[in-house]
N, C-alpha and C positions, 0 to 999 in steps of 0.2 A: 337402780341409782348410775348417775352419772361416773364414768372413767379422768383419773385424772394424773396427767404424765406431770414425774421428780422431775426437778431442775435439774441440771449442775450445782448451780450455784449450792445448792443443796449434800449433793450424791459427791464433788468434789471438796466445794471451798469451808463446806462443814460435816465432811463427810462424820467428826468424833462424832460430832452430837447429836447426825442420823444416827447412827451404830450403836453408841448408847440410848438414844429413846427404844430403839428394836430389841435390843438387850432387858432394858430392867420394866420396859411398863409397856411397850406394844403402840406401835401405830394405833389401833384400838380402830373404830365405826364411828364413821361420822352421825352426830345426834341432832347438833348446833351447824347453820350454816346463815351468815351474815353478814348481809353488801352491805363494806365501810365506805366509808365520805373520796374515796377510789375506785370509786367499783369491782372495785376487787372482792372476793368472798372472805371468812375468814369462817376458816373451818373447824370444830371441836368436835371431839371424840367422846368414846367414855373413856377413854384412859387419862382424861387431861392434855391430852397436844392441840396444839391449834396451829390451822395450816392456812398460810393465807395460799391463796388461787388467784389467776390472774389467768381468765379467759379456761382453757384446760388445761394449764400448767399448775403444782405449785411451786412457788415460789423458795420459802422458808417454815420453817417448820422449830417449832422447839413449844418445851415442858410448861406449860404454867403458872402460874402467881397465882393467888390467889391477888395479889393489886394491878394485875392486869386482864384479871375474869371479871372482876370487877365492875373494871373502864365497859370492857365489851355490852355486858348483863347490866350497864348503868345501874350498880350499888349491890342487885339482888342476886348473886350467885345459885342454881338450880340445885339443890339436893344432890344428886348424884355427879355431878362437876363437881362440886366444894368436898366430897368423897372421895372424888378420884384425887383432887390436889391435897389433899390428906394423902393420904394414903402416897404417893409420888415426894413428896414434905418428910413422911416416915423411910423410905427407906435410909441405908449407909450411909455418912458423908462423902463417901468416893463417889458413889453412884450418885447422888446431886448434885456432886463438882462436875461431873462428864453430862452431866444431862440442863449445867446450868443456871442450876435455881440456889445453885450458891455460891460467890465472886472472889 
């Protein structure tokens, strides 16, 4: 499987979210790879994390919510991904806040 670099945008500008993902849900294993309109790749992991990759660099990363997952999969979220999102949304409120699942 291809190896990706993590951008400074993630590790420096959004380090809190990156650390929360690692702490609460884990980055996981890429289970879906979807090309988007900007010819970037949307990489979605088994833990419900979506990463946007440009060539060999992941430029952003966040925990998926149902709405974004429905948009990416055109309305039908795969069951395993739905289960991962449900699990993430059942985390304590503080964890959800850190992950950006609540505002």
